[in-house]
C-alpha positions in Angstrom: -2.9 20.8 0.3 -6.7 21.3 -0.2 -7.8 24.8 0.8 -9.6 25.1 4.1 -13.2 26.2 4.2 -14.2 29.4 5.9 -14.9 29.7 9.6 -18.4 31.0 8.8 -19.3 27.8 6.9 -18.2 25.6 9.8 -20.2 27.7 12.4 -23.3 27.3 10.1 -22.8 23.6 9.9 -22.4 23.3 13.7 -25.6 25.3 14.3 -27.4 23.2 11.8 -26.5 19.8 13.3 -26.9 20.9 16.9 -30.4 22.2 16.1 -31.5 18.9 14.6 -33.6 16.8 17.0 -32.4 13.2 17.4 -33.0 10.4 19.8 -29.4 9.3 19.2 -28.2 12.5 20.8 -29.3 11.1 24.1 -26.7 8.4 24.0 -23.5 8.8 26.1 -21.4 10.2 23.3 -19.2 13.3 23.2 -20.7 16.6 22.1 -19.6 17.2 18.5 -17.6 20.3 17.7 -17.1 22.1 14.4 -14.2 20.9 12.2 -12.7 21.2 8.8 -13.4 18.9 5.9 -12.0 18.9 2.3 -13.0 22.1 0.7 -13.9 22.4 -3.0 -14.6 26.1 -3.0 -11.4 27.0 -4.8 -11.8 24.5 -7.6 -12.4 25.6 -11.2 -16.0 25.4 -12.4 -15.0 23.3 -15.4 -12.5 20.4 -15.4 -9.1 20.9 -17.1 -8.1 19.1 -20.3 -7.3 15.3 -20.0 -3.7 14.2 -19.9 -1.8 12.3 -22.6 -3.5 9.0 -23.7 -2.4 6.0 -25.6 -3.2 2.5 -26.6 -2.6 -0.2 -24.0 -0.4 -3.1 -25.2 -2.0 -5.4 -22.7 -5.5 -6.1 -21.4 -6.9 -7.2 -18.1 -9.9 -9.4 -17.5 -12.2 -9.0 -14.5 -12.2 -12.6 -13.1 -13.8 -11.8 -9.7 -16.8 -14.0 -10.3 -14.7 -16.9 -11.7 -12.6 -17.0 -8.5 -15.7 -17.8 -6.4 -14.5 -15.3 -3.7 -17.5 -14.1 -1.8 -15.9 -11.6 0.5 -17.4 -8.2 1.1 -15.6 -5.5 3.1 -17.6 -3.8 5.8 -16.6 -0.2 6.5 -19.6 0.2 8.9 -20.6 3.7 7.9 -22.4 5.9 10.5 -24.1 9.3 10.4 -21.3 10.7 12.5 -18.9 9.9 9.6 -15.9 8.8 11.7 -12.8 9.1 9.5 -12.0 5.4 10.2 -15.0 4.3 8.1 -13.6 5.5 4.8 -10.0 4.3 5.1 -9.9 0.5 4.7 -9.1 -2.1 3.8 -6.0 -4.0 2.7 -5.1 -7.1 0.7 -2.3 -9.7 0.9 -1.1 -11.9 -1.9 1.1 -14.8 -0.6 1.4 -18.5 -0.6 0.6 -19.6 2.9 0.7 -23.4 2.4 3.7 -23.6 0.0 1.7 -25.3 -2.8 3.0 -22.9 -5.4 -0.2 -21.0 -5.8 -0.8 -17.5 -4.4 -3.5 -17.2 -1.8 -5.4 -14.1 -0.7 -6.1 -12.4 2.6 -8.5 -9.5 3.1 -8.7 -7.2 6.1 -12.2 -6.1 7.3 -13.8 -3.5 9.5 -16.0 -4.0 12.5 -19.4 -2.9 13.8 -19.6 0.7 14.8 -22.4 2.1 16.9 -24.0 5.3 15.6 -22.8 7.1 17.5 -20.0 5.3 19.4 -20.2 5.8 23.2 -17.0 6.9 24.9 -16.0 3.5 26.3 -17.1 1.4 23.3 -14.8 -0.4 20.8 -15.6 -1.7 17.4 -17.2 -5.2 17.4 -15.9 -7.9 15.1 -17.9 -10.8 16.5 -20.4 -11.1 13.6 -18.9 -13.2 10.7 -19.6 -10.4 8.2 -16.8 -8.4 9.9 -14.2 -11.2 10.0 -10.9 -10.8 8.1 -10.8 -13.5 5.4 -8.2 -16.0 4.1 -8.9 -17.6 0.7 -6.9 -20.7 -0.4 -6.4 -21.0 -4.1 -7.2 -24.5 -5.4 -5.7 -26.2 -8.4 -8.5 -25.1 -10.7 -7.9 -21.4 -10.0 -10.9 -20.9 -7.8 -10.6 -19.9 -4.1 -12.1 -21.4 -0.9 -12.7 -19.6 2.4 -10.4 -21.2 5.0 -10.6 -18.4 7.6 -12.2 -20.3 10.4 -9.9 -23.3 10.2 -6.9 -21.0 9.9 -7.8 -19.0 12.9 -7.6 -15.6 11.2 -11.0 -14.0 12.0 -9.3 -11.2 13.8 -10.6 -8.6 16.2 -10.8 -4.8 16.3 -11.2 -2.6 13.2 -8.6 -4.1 10.8 -6.8 -2.0 8.3 -3.6 -3.3 6.8 -1.6 -6.5 6.4 2.1 -7.4 5.9 3.2 -10.9 4.9 6.7 -12.2 5.8 8.4 -15.3 7.2 9.6 -13.6 10.4 11.0 -16.8 12.0 12.6 -18.3 8.9 10.8 -21.6 9.2 9.7 -21.6 5.5 6.1 -20.5 6.1 4.9 -17.0 5.5 3.4 -15.2 8.6 0.9 -12.3 8.7 0.9 -9.0 10.6 -2.5 -7.3 10.6 -2.9 -3.7 11.6 -5.9 -1.7 12.6 -7.6 0.6 15.1 -7.6 -0.8 18.6 -5.2 -3.7 18.1 -2.6 -5.2 15.8 -1.9 -8.9 15.6 1.0 -11.1 14.5 -0.1 -14.5 13.3 2.4 -17.3 13.2 2.0 -19.7 10.3 2.1 -23.2 11.9 2.7 -24.9 8.5 -0.5 -27.1 8.8 -3.0 -24.6 7.5 -3.5 -22.9 10.8 -2.1 -19.7 12.4 -1.4 -18.8 16.1 -1.7 -15.3 17.5 1.7 -14.6 19.0 1.3 -10.8 19.4 1.6 -10.7 23.2 4.2 -13.4 23.4 6.6 -11.7 20.9 5.8 -8.1 22.0 4.5 -6.6 18.7 1.2 -5.2 20.0 0.8 -1.6 18.9 -1.9 0.7 20.2 -3.6 3.6 18.5 -4.5 3.6 14.8 -2.0 1.6 12.6 -2.2 1.6 8.8 0.4 0.1 6.6 3.3 -2.1 7.7 6.4 -3.7 6.2 8.9 -6.4 7.0 12.5 -5.2 6.8 15.8 -6.6 8.0 17.2 -3.1 8.7 20.3 -4.3 10.5 21.0 -7.3 8.2 21.3 -9.8 11.0 19.2 -12.4 9.1 16.0 -11.8 11.2 13.1 -9.8 9.9 12.2 -6.6 11.7 8.9 -4.8 11.5 8.0 -1.2 10.6 4.4 -0.1 11.5 3.0 3.1 10.1 0.5 4.9 12.4 -1.9 7.6 11.2 -3.5 9.9 13.7 -3.8 10.6 17.5 -7.5 9.6 17.1 -10.3 8.0 19.0 -14.1 8.0 18.8 -14.3 10.9 21.2 -11.8 13.0 19.3 -13.4 11.9 16.0 -16.9 13.1 16.8 -16.4 16.3 14.9 -19.0 18.1 12.8 -17.4 18.5 9.4 -19.1 19.3 6.1 -18.6 20.2 2.5 -19.2 23.5 0.8 -23.0 23.0 0.7 -23.3 22.2 4.4 -23.5 18.4 3.9 -21.9 16.4 6.7 -18.6 14.9 5.4 -15.5 13.1 6.6 -13.1 15.4 8.4 -9.7 16.5 7.1 -6.7 15.0 9.0 -5.7 18.6 10.0 -8.3 18.3 12.8 -6.1 15.8 14.5 -2.6 15.5 15.8 -0.1 13.1 14.2 1.5 10.2 15.9 4.7 8.2 15.9 5.5 5.2 13.7 6.9 2.1 15.4 10.0 0.1 14.5 10.2 -3.4 16.1 13.7 -5.0 16.1 13.7 -8.8 16.3 16.0 -10.2 18.9 17.9 -13.5 18.7 15.3 -15.2 20.9 12.5 -14.3 18.4 10.9 -11.6 20.5 10.7 -8.0 19.4 11.7 -4.7 21.0 10.4 -1.3 20.2 13.5 0.7 19.0 11.6 3.6 17.4 13.2 6.3 19.4 16.6 4.9 19.4 16.5 4.3 15.7 15.2 7.8 14.9 11.9 7.0 13.2 9.5 8.3 15.9 8.5 11.6 14.4 5.3 12.7 16.4 4.1 14.9 13.6 3.8 12.2 11.0 0.4 11.0 9.7 1.5 7.8 7.9 -0.7 5.9 5.5 1.7 4.1 3.2 5.2 2.6 3.5 7.7 1.3 0.9 11.1 -0.1 1.4 14.2 0.1 -0.9 17.9 0.9 -0.9 17.7 4.4 -2.3 21.4 5.3 -2.2 22.7 1.8 -3.2 24.8 1.5 -0.1 23.5 -2.0 0.7 21.3 -0.9 3.6 17.5 -0.8 3.2 15.8 2.6 3.7 12.2 3.4 4.5 9.8 5.8 2.6 6.7 6.9 4.4 3.7 8.5 2.7 2.1 11.0 5.1 -1.3 12.6 4.8 -1.2 16.4 4.5 2.2 16.8 6.2 5.7 16.4 4.7 6.7 13.0 3.4 9.5 11.1 5.1 12.5 9.2 3.8 14.4 7.4 6.5 17.9 6.8 5.3 19.5 3.8 7.0 22.9 4.8 8.4 24.0 1.2 8.8 24.5 1.5 12.6 21.0 0.8 13.7 19.8 4.3 13.2 18.0 6.3 10.5 17.9 10.0 9.5 14.9 11.6 7.8 16.3 13.1 4.7 12.9 13.6 2.9 13.0 17.3 2.9 16.8 17.8 2.3 16.6 15.2 -0.5 13.8 17.0 -2.3 11.1 14.4 -1.6 9.3 16.0 1.3 7.0 18.4 -0.6 5.8 19.0 -4.1 7.7 21.3 -6.4 5.9 24.4 -4.9 7.0 23.4 -1.4 3.5 22.4 -0.4 2.3 19.4 1.4 -0.2 16.9 -0.1 -2.4 14.0 1.0 0.2 11.2 0.7 -1.7 7.9 0.8 -0.3 5.0 -1.2 3.4 4.7 -2.1 5.6 2.5 -4.2 9.2 2.4 -5.3 10.8 1.2 -8.5 13.4 2.2 -11.1 11.1 3.4 -13.8 13.9 4.7 -16.1 16.4 1.8 -15.5 19.2 4.1 -14.4 20.0 1.9 -11.4 18.3 3.9 -8.6 14.8 3.4 -7.1 12.3 6.2 -7.7 9.2 7.0 -5.7 5.5 7.3 -6.6 2.9 8.6 -4.2 -0.9 8.8 -4.7 -2.8 11.8 -3.5 -6.3 13.5 -3.6 -7.7 15.3 -6.6 -6.2 18.6 -7.7 -3.0 17.7 -5.9 -1.6 15.4 -8.7 0.2 12.2 -7.9 3.8 12.7 -6.9 6.6 11.1 -9.0 10.1 11.6 -7.5 13.0 10.7 -9.8 16.1 9.5 -7.9 19.1 11.4 -9.1 21.6 9.0 -7.6 23.2 11.4 -5.2 20.6 11.3 -2.3 18.5 13.9 -4.1 15.2 13.6 -6.0 13.6 15.6 -8.7 9.8 16.2 -8.7 9.1 14.7 -12.1 5.3 14.8 -11.9 4.7 17.4 -14.6 7.6 16.6 -16.9 6.6 12.9 -17.0 2.9 13.6 -17.9 1.7 12.2 -14.6 0.5 15.5 -13.4 -1.9 16.2 -16.2 -3.2 12.6 -16.2 -3.9 12.5 -12.4 -5.2 16.0 -11.7 -8.8 15.0 -11.2 -8.0 11.6 -9.6 -7.7 10.4 -6.0 -5.5 7.4 -5.5 -4.8 4.8 -2.9 -3.1 1.4 -3.6 -0.4 1.6 -6.3 2.5 -0.2 -7.8 5.3 0.1 -10.4 4.1 -2.8 -12.6 5.6 -3.8 -15.9 2.2 -4.7 -17.2 3.4 -5.8 -20.7 6.8 -7.2 -19.7 8.6 -4.8 -22.1 11.3 -4.0 -19.5 9.9 -0.6 -18.5 7.8 -0.2 -15.4 4.4 1.2 -15.8 2.2 2.6 -12.9 -1.1 1.2 -11.7 -3.4 3.1 -9.2 -6.5 2.0 -7.4 -8.8 5.1 -7.2 -11.7 6.8 -5.4 -12.3 10.0 -3.6 -12.2 10.0 0.2 -15.5 11.8 0.4 -18.7 10.0 -0.4 -20.3 13.5 -0.6 -17.9 14.9 -3.2 -20.4 14.9 -6.1 -22.7 17.2 -4.1 -19.9 19.8 -4.0 -18.6 19.7 -7.6 -20.1 18.6 -10.8 -17.1 16.6 -12.2 -15.2 15.1 -9.3 -16.4 11.5 -8.7 -16.6 9.4 -5.5 -16.4 6.1 -7.4 -13.5 6.1 -9.9 -12.1 3.7 -12.4 -8.6 2.2 -12.0 -5.7 3.9 -13.7 -2.9 2.4 -15.8 -0.2 4.7 -17.0 2.1 3.1 -19.6 5.8 4.0 -19.4 6.6 5.2 -23.0 10.3 5.7 -22.2 10.1 9.5 -22.2 7.0 9.8 -20.0 3.7 8.2 -19.1 0.5 8.0 -21.1 -2.9 7.0 -19.8 -3.9 3.7 -21.4 -6.7 2.8 -19.0 -9.5 3.2 -21.6 -8.1 0.3 -23.7 -6.7 -1.9 -20.9 -9.8 -4.1 -20.6 -13.2 -4.2 -19.0 -11.8 -4.0 -15.4 -10.8 -0.5 -16.1 -14.3 0.9 -16.9 -15.8 -0.1 -13.5 -16.2 2.8 -11.1 -15.5 1.5 -7.6 -14.4 2.8 -4.2 -11.0 1.2 -4.3 -8.6 1.3 -1.3 -5.9 -1.4 -0.9 -4.3 -3.1 -3.8 -2.1 -6.2 -4.0 0.0 -7.3 -6.9 1.2 -10.8 -7.9 1.1 -13.6 -10.4 -2.0 -15.5 -9.4 -1.7 -18.2 -12.1 2.1 -18.4 -12.5 2.0 -17.3 -16.1 4.6 -14.6 -15.7 2.1 -11.7 -15.8 1.4 -9.5 -12.8 -2.3 -9.7 -11.7 -4.1 -7.2 -9.5 -6.4 -7.6 -6.5 -8.3 -4.5 -5.4 -9.8 -4.0 -2.0 -13.1 -2.1 -2.3 -14.6 -0.1 0.6 -17.8 -1.7 1.8 -18.1 -3.9 -1.2 -16.6 -7.0 -2.9 -13.0 -7.0 -4.2 -12.1 -6.8 -7.9 -9.6 -9.3 -9.3 -7.9 -8.4 -12.6 -6.1 -11.0 -14.6 -3.3 -9.8 -16.8 -3.8 -11.4 -20.2 -0.2 -10.8 -21.2 1.7 -10.2 -24.4 4.3 -12.1 -26.5 7.1 -10.4 -24.6 9.5 -12.6 -22.7 10.0 -12.6 -19.0 11.9 -14.2 -16.1 10.4 -14.9 -12.7 12.7 -15.0 -9.7 12.1 -16.4 -6.2 14.8 -16.1 -3.5 15.4 -18.4 -0.6 17.8 -17.1 2.0 20.0 -19.1 4.4 22.2 -16.6 6.2 19.9 -13.8 5.1 16.2 -14.0 6.0 14.5 -16.8 4.2 12.3 -14.6 2.0 15.3 -12.7 0.8 13.6 -9.4 1.7 16.0 -6.5 1.2 18.1 -8.3 -1.4 19.0 -6.4 -4.6 18.4 -8.4 -7.8 20.0 -7.1 -11.0 18.8 -8.6 -14.3 20.9 -7.8 -17.4 19.3 -8.9 -20.7 20.9 -9.6 -24.1 20.1 -6.0 -25.2 22.3 -4.8 -22.4 19.4 -3.4 -20.5 20.0 -3.5 -16.8 17.0 -3.7 -14.4 17.2 -3.5 -10.6 14.7 -4.9 -8.1 14.7 -4.7 -4.3 12.8 -7.7 -2.9 9.9 -6.6 -0.7 6.3 -7.4 0.1 5.6 -3.8 1.2 4.3 -0.8 -0.8 0.9 0.2 -2.2 -1.6 1.0 0.6 -2.5 -1.2 3.5 -1.4 -4.2 1.4 1.2 -6.8 0.8 2.3 -8.2 -2.5 3.9 -11.3 -4.0 7.6 -11.4 -3.0 8.6 -12.9 -6.3 10.2 -10.7 -9.0 9.1 -10.7 -12.6 11.6 -9.1 -15.0 10.1 -8.1 -18.3 12.5 -8.8 -21.2 10.6 -7.7 -24.3 12.3 -9.5 -27.2 15.5 -10.2 -25.4 16.7 -13.1 -23.3 18.7 -13.0 -20.1 22.5 -12.3 -20.1 23.0 -12.7 -16.4 21.5 -12.2 -12.9 23.2 -10.7 -9.9 21.9 -11.1 -6.4 23.2 -9.0 -3.6 21.9 -10.6 -0.4 21.4 -8.8 2.9 24.1 -11.0 4.4 26.7 -9.4 2.1 27.0 -12.4 -0.2 26.9 -11.7 -3.9 25.9 -14.3 -6.5 26.1 -14.2 -10.3 24.1 -16.6 -12.4 23.4 -17.2 -16.1 20.0 -18.9 -16.4 19.3 -21.4 -19.1 15.6 -20.7 -19.5 13.3 -17.7 -19.9 9.5 -17.5 -19.6 9.6 -19.5 -16.4 10.4 -19.1 -12.7 13.8 -19.6 -11.3 14.5 -20.2 -7.6 17.8 -18.9 -6.4 19.1 -20.2 -3.1 21.6 -18.2 -1.1 24.8 -20.2 -1.1 28.5 -19.3 -1.3 29.7 -21.5 -4.1 31.9 -21.1 -7.2 30.3 -19.7 -10.3 27.1 -19.0 -8.3 25.8 -22.5 -8.6 
């Protein structure tokens, strides 16, 4: 946790700002009070040595201009520096019209007055603040279809979760934000209908990430919504500053936490809030990221929540409709020194192929990103330092993230979208940067090495990255990356691939939910390497990724595939082809055919 600045500093800042004359002070807005920002007073005067580096086996090209996407995120910055301004936005990669090509959705902010009156809400009416849906055409370019689709949105949007909640074969969208969340039903004709009120999934306050999960395995997708702070524009009008007295965004310690929300889908298609009954309504949480996986291999999906500057949460699914938070007892609640950290983005994946999903969490600089190794007995080892991740990430601040097998060698690497939370950080320290380049850490088998410098031109571009979506945009078996950039245009990185083999897998459920979310897929190759994947569109930060699985094979081919469906059905298949996509339908037939 970042050290707090002295009371004397904050009193000086308060006196300074109260003394400044301003016509804006006459507006009906709350009187600011002193608060704490992110202190840099305890940091070393010189940066530490860089972490282990290596040569990237794969490169990425920045194809943003080629895609013809003209979206620009609007954070709507103010002189008050409301914390909301610096936290968005998200990205979704999904195929909304079933044409076999991934489409893109971006969340956007809304107009904030400077300052915001007590009764005012963010204004999204101007088209520059609309959320945006881009349809991918056959030539790989994208066209803006937002207006026709009915996805302009309202309120100050933050995150997005893609999933076919009604099992009709078309992927729907849930959009989170401050002021209002919205569930958009995909009508199958290129349009969406807002069914939030009808189905009962409106959620007040400040929501961040969300994830679709069939936690009771009844074949209907449920919805987990992460919420950040007990915050509004009156509470958020706090005078916070850096070590030089510059006004800065406030530390979350200035605000109380709030509960997450779990919506259970009933047989009639409506949803009910079961947060308290299910045991996920911790009022002290400050959730920013959520990732879903079966951590103990008992067949029931669990929920990991990345919390900002309070303990992390791992909700173990007990299989009876309830969860228990075992984050602390399992060793995944704090760092190795028992300290909290600014948990922001989170992802899960079995990076060492031992059959159990591990956890990776992004944090702020001088906290080091957290890597928790799953020991297979409901305990985790803090592997940050031993893996090399600690030294690599000490100066970095991360948001969206993913376990990505960038070169399809069968070992999952780690990608991180980066930037500091403070746009004033460079006034406080000589070497921490606000805009940062993306990070790619290659899995070398016995640890991670930083290969960003040789991963292509997209990795030498300093940006203010936030959300990140991952998926195969051109169906070539390589995972591409779409970065949401605060108050700027997105960055789209195409994976140029290697000669390594791969197998893509798409699931279609029948008794299980149609997306196959929550299914465990096991791919065994001819080198007897066994890789596990839990199907999900959640993870990263505020974002939703391609639900298809890509298993890297290296020089091997596939020996067999096992699919453990949420319904309880187990299938075993032996595919005839590699370097292609395979669609597996849930059916109870002999030989898995």
